[in-house]
C-alpha positions as CSV (number, residue, x, y, z in Angstrom):
1,M,-11.4,-8.2,17.7
2,M,-8.7,-8.0,15.0
3,K,-5.4,-9.5,15.8
4,Q,-2.3,-7.7,14.5
5,L,1.0,-9.4,13.5
6,L,3.9,-7.0,12.9
7,I,7.0,-8.1,10.9
8,L,10.1,-6.1,11.9
9,S,13.9,-6.2,11.3
10,G,16.7,-4.0,12.6
11,K,17.6,-2.8,9.1
12,G,16.6,-3.0,5.5
13,G,17.5,-6.0,3.3
14,T,16.9,-8.8,5.9
15,G,13.9,-10.3,4.1
16,K,11.2,-8.7,6.3
17,T,8.9,-7.7,3.4
18,T,9.4,-11.1,1.7
19,V,8.3,-12.8,4.9
20,A,5.4,-10.3,5.4
21,G,4.1,-11.0,1.9
22,A,4.2,-14.7,2.5
23,M,2.4,-14.5,5.8
24,T,-0.3,-12.4,4.3
25,H,-1.1,-15.1,1.8
26,L,-0.7,-18.0,4.2
27,F,-3.0,-16.5,6.8
28,R,-5.3,-15.3,4.0
29,A,-5.4,-12.0,5.9
30,M,-8.0,-9.6,4.7
31,A,-6.2,-6.6,6.1
32,C,-2.5,-5.7,5.7
33,A,-0.4,-2.5,5.8
34,D,3.0,-1.4,4.7
35,C,4.3,1.0,7.5
36,D,7.7,1.6,5.9
37,V,6.5,5.0,4.7
38,D,9.9,6.2,3.7
39,A,10.3,3.4,1.1
40,P,7.1,1.2,0.9
41,N,7.5,-1.9,-1.4
42,L,5.0,-4.5,-0.2
43,H,2.7,-3.5,-3.0
44,L,5.3,-4.9,-5.5
45,I,4.4,-8.4,-4.2
46,F,0.7,-7.9,-4.4
47,G,0.5,-6.6,-7.9
48,N,-3.0,-5.1,-8.6
49,A,-4.1,-4.5,-5.0
50,G,-7.6,-3.2,-6.0
51,K,-9.3,0.1,-6.1
52,E,-7.1,2.9,-5.0
53,Q,-8.0,5.9,-2.8
54,R,-5.5,8.6,-2.1
55,K,-5.5,11.6,0.2
56,D,-3.0,14.2,1.3
57,Y,-1.3,13.8,4.7
58,Y,-0.5,17.1,6.4
59,G,2.5,17.0,8.7
60,L,4.0,19.6,11.0
61,P,3.4,23.3,9.9
62,K,6.1,25.2,8.1
63,A,6.9,28.9,8.1
64,H,5.4,31.0,5.4
65,I,6.5,34.6,4.8
66,D,4.3,37.3,3.4
67,E,6.7,39.3,1.2
68,A,4.3,42.2,1.0
69,I,4.7,42.8,4.8
70,C,8.3,41.6,5.4
71,T,10.9,44.4,5.8
72,M,13.8,41.9,5.5
73,C,15.1,42.9,8.9
74,G,16.8,39.5,9.1
75,L,15.8,38.7,12.7
76,C,14.1,35.5,11.8
77,S,17.2,34.3,9.8
78,E,19.5,35.2,12.7
79,M,17.4,33.4,15.3
80,C,16.6,30.3,13.3
81,R,18.7,27.4,14.7
82,F,17.9,25.2,11.7
83,D,19.3,27.8,9.2
84,A,16.0,27.5,7.3
85,I,15.5,31.2,6.5
86,K,17.7,33.1,4.1
87,V,17.6,36.9,3.5
88,G,18.6,38.2,0.1
89,Y,16.5,40.0,-2.5
90,T,13.6,38.4,-0.6
91,T,13.3,36.5,2.7
92,R,13.0,32.8,1.7
93,V,12.2,29.7,3.7
94,D,13.8,26.4,2.9
95,S,10.9,24.1,3.6
96,H,13.2,21.0,3.8
97,A,15.2,22.6,6.6
98,C,12.2,24.2,8.5
99,E,11.3,22.1,11.6
100,G,8.1,24.0,12.3
101,C,9.1,25.2,15.7
102,G,7.3,28.6,15.3
103,L,10.0,30.8,16.8
104,C,10.2,33.0,13.7
105,E,6.4,33.6,13.8
106,A,6.7,34.6,17.5
107,I,9.5,37.1,17.1
108,C,8.7,38.7,13.7
109,P,8.2,42.4,14.5
110,Q,6.0,42.9,11.4
111,D,3.8,39.7,11.9
112,A,4.9,38.7,8.4
113,I,5.4,35.0,9.3
114,E,2.6,32.4,9.6
115,M,2.9,28.7,10.3
116,R,0.9,26.8,7.7
117,P,0.3,23.1,7.4
118,V,1.9,21.5,4.4
119,V,1.4,18.3,2.6
120,A,4.1,15.9,4.0
121,G,3.0,12.7,2.1
122,D,0.0,10.8,0.8
123,L,-2.1,8.1,2.3
124,R,-3.0,5.2,0.0
125,L,-5.8,2.7,0.6
126,Y,-6.6,-0.3,-1.7
127,T,-9.7,-2.2,-1.4
128,D,-10.7,-5.4,-3.1
129,L,-13.6,-7.8,-2.3
130,E,-11.4,-10.9,-2.6
131,K,-8.0,-9.5,-1.4
132,G,-9.3,-7.3,1.4
133,V,-7.7,-4.0,2.5
134,F,-4.2,-2.8,1.9
135,S,-3.1,0.4,3.6
136,T,0.2,2.3,3.0
137,A,1.6,5.7,2.5
138,Q,4.5,7.6,0.9
139,L,6.3,10.3,2.9
140,R,7.6,13.2,0.8
141,I,11.4,14.0,0.7
142,G,12.5,16.2,3.6
143,N,9.7,15.5,5.9
144,G,10.4,14.0,9.3
145,T,6.9,13.0,10.6
146,S,7.1,9.3,9.6
147,G,6.0,8.1,13.1
148,L,2.8,10.1,12.8
149,L,2.2,8.9,9.3
150,V,2.7,5.3,10.4
151,T,-0.1,5.8,13.0
152,E,-2.4,7.1,10.2
153,V,-1.6,4.1,8.0
154,K,-2.7,1.7,10.8
155,K,-5.8,3.7,11.6
156,Q,-6.8,3.7,8.0
157,M,-6.4,0.0,7.8
158,I,-8.4,-0.7,10.9
159,G,-11.1,1.6,9.9
160,A,-11.5,0.1,6.4
161,A,-11.1,-3.6,7.5
162,E,-13.9,-3.8,10.0
163,G,-14.7,-7.4,10.6
164,A,-11.3,-8.8,9.6
165,E,-9.8,-11.3,12.0
166,L,-6.1,-10.7,11.3
167,A,-4.0,-7.9,10.0
168,I,-0.4,-8.4,8.8
169,I,1.8,-5.3,9.1
170,D,5.1,-4.9,7.3
171,G,7.0,-2.5,9.6
172,P,9.8,0.0,9.0
173,P,13.4,-0.9,9.7
174,G,15.3,0.3,12.7
175,I,14.1,1.2,16.2
176,G,13.1,4.9,15.7
177,C,9.7,6.7,15.9
178,P,8.2,4.8,12.9
179,V,8.9,1.4,14.6
180,I,7.5,2.6,17.9
181,A,4.4,3.7,16.2
182,S,4.0,0.4,14.3
183,I,4.4,-1.7,17.5
184,S,1.7,0.2,19.3
185,G,-1.4,-2.0,19.7
186,V,-0.1,-5.1,17.9
187,D,-0.6,-8.6,19.3
188,M,2.7,-10.1,18.2
189,V,6.1,-8.9,16.7
190,L,7.9,-11.3,14.4
191,I,11.5,-10.3,14.1
192,V,13.4,-11.3,11.0
193,A,17.1,-11.4,11.9
194,E,20.1,-12.1,9.8
195,P,23.2,-14.0,10.9
196,S,25.7,-11.2,11.1
197,I,27.2,-9.2,14.0
198,S,25.0,-6.2,13.1
199,G,22.0,-8.5,12.7
200,L,22.5,-9.8,16.2
201,S,22.7,-6.3,17.6
202,D,19.7,-5.2,15.6
203,M,17.7,-8.1,17.0
204,E,18.6,-7.1,20.5
205,R,17.6,-3.5,20.0
206,I,14.2,-4.4,18.6
207,L,13.6,-6.9,21.4
208,D,14.4,-4.2,23.9
209,T,12.1,-1.7,22.1
210,A,9.3,-4.2,21.9
211,R,9.7,-5.2,25.6
212,G,9.6,-1.6,26.6
213,L,6.2,-1.3,24.8
214,K,5.0,-4.6,26.3
215,A,4.7,-6.3,23.0
216,F,5.1,-10.1,22.6
217,S,8.0,-11.0,20.3
218,A,9.4,-14.0,18.5
219,V,12.4,-14.4,16.2
220,C,13.3,-16.2,13.0
221,V,16.5,-16.0,11.0
222,N,16.7,-15.4,7.3
223,K,19.7,-16.7,5.2
224,A,20.7,-18.6,8.3
225,D,23.2,-21.0,6.6
226,L,25.4,-18.1,5.5
227,N,26.9,-18.0,9.0
228,P,25.9,-20.9,11.1
229,R,28.0,-19.7,14.1
230,L,26.2,-16.4,14.3
231,T,22.8,-18.1,13.7
232,D,23.6,-20.3,16.8
233,N,24.5,-17.1,18.7
234,I,21.0,-15.7,17.9
235,V,19.4,-18.9,19.0
236,T,21.3,-18.8,22.3
237,R,20.4,-15.1,22.9
238,C,16.7,-15.9,22.3
239,R,16.9,-18.8,24.8
240,E,18.6,-16.6,27.3
241,R,16.0,-13.9,26.9
242,E,13.1,-16.4,26.9
243,V,12.0,-15.3,23.5
244,P,10.4,-17.9,21.2
245,Y,12.7,-18.9,18.3
246,L,10.6,-20.0,15.4
247,G,13.1,-21.3,12.9
248,E,15.5,-20.6,10.0
249,I,15.1,-19.7,6.4
250,P,18.1,-20.8,4.2
251,Y,19.8,-18.6,1.6
252,D,18.0,-19.5,-1.6
253,P,18.6,-17.9,-5.0
254,E,15.1,-18.9,-6.1
255,V,13.7,-16.2,-3.7
256,V,14.8,-13.5,-6.1
257,R,13.2,-15.2,-9.1
258,V,9.9,-15.7,-7.2
259,V,9.7,-12.1,-6.0
260,N,10.7,-10.7,-9.4
261,R,7.6,-12.5,-10.9
262,G,5.4,-10.6,-8.4
263,L,4.8,-13.7,-6.3
264,T,5.4,-14.7,-2.7
265,L,7.1,-17.7,-1.0
266,A,3.7,-18.8,0.4
267,Y,3.3,-21.6,-2.1
268,S,6.8,-22.0,-3.6
269,E,8.4,-25.4,-3.2
270,C,11.9,-23.9,-3.0
271,P,13.8,-24.5,0.3
272,A,13.0,-21.0,1.5
273,G,9.3,-21.4,0.7
274,V,9.2,-24.6,2.7
275,A,10.9,-23.0,5.7
276,V,8.6,-20.0,5.6
277,R,5.6,-22.3,5.8
278,E,7.1,-24.0,8.8
279,I,7.6,-20.7,10.5
280,F,4.0,-19.7,9.6
281,E,2.7,-22.8,11.5
282,R,4.6,-21.8,14.6
283,V,3.4,-18.2,14.4
284,A,-0.2,-19.4,14.0
285,E,0.2,-21.5,17.2
286,L,1.4,-18.5,19.2
287,L,-1.3,-16.3,17.9
288,Y,-4.3,-18.6,18.1
289,E,-3.5,-21.0,20.9
290,G,-3.5,-18.5,23.8
291,V,0.3,-18.1,24.0
292,V,0.1,-14.4,23.0
293,E,-1.5,-12.4,25.8
């Protein structure tokens, strides 16, 4: 059965994707996914990810008005709590504001409104005999079904990577619906924290979310030497919560140069690369030595 390792952080910019890319190479994972569907960027590390397959993703339905039937009575505009319908020379629906609740369809006296599915994003699947399977997606602007799309990204990866032993998942930032969808069904969550007050708070929130979903979690700190005191605070909190603390990655200007060349830290001899490999060894112990239930 395929194991799933999810990399999370409380916000963007902590180094989550950089760590996820390195873990994918170090584990030689034949399945990976980028579940940050609002701003996916793991593909930038992989370069040519293989043969691409794309398909439309349909989110929640939106209101569509048949102008030939509409009498412009204005009832739909008056009752829409999202202010998504405007009546002027025609009755127009702002698709970005429409939440698909269906009230306008229900109350229209002329039956001029119909809820229709719309394309909310696109699913992308890359396959390569040597690199394996890479699943991701891009949500279109103004669509709020990112949690559902994350679930589809994971399903697509699992379906295409039959026989793979391990999947590495680069999760979305925060603790909202996309994060909850990404945690579902994984074997382990690796939280990449940063040594700041907000970073400590972000880590606590993700640990609470993962615990509520009964997901095993561990923590590492990126750019740990920028604030040793707060790094110590993170270590202390992990100890108090009985959460495995797997190590520290130093601030290293070489990381930017490595990533800009389309490479990962997996085999770099810079200080950050060495630290990531040490964390990888500890993650592997947790995943494969019966610690993760």
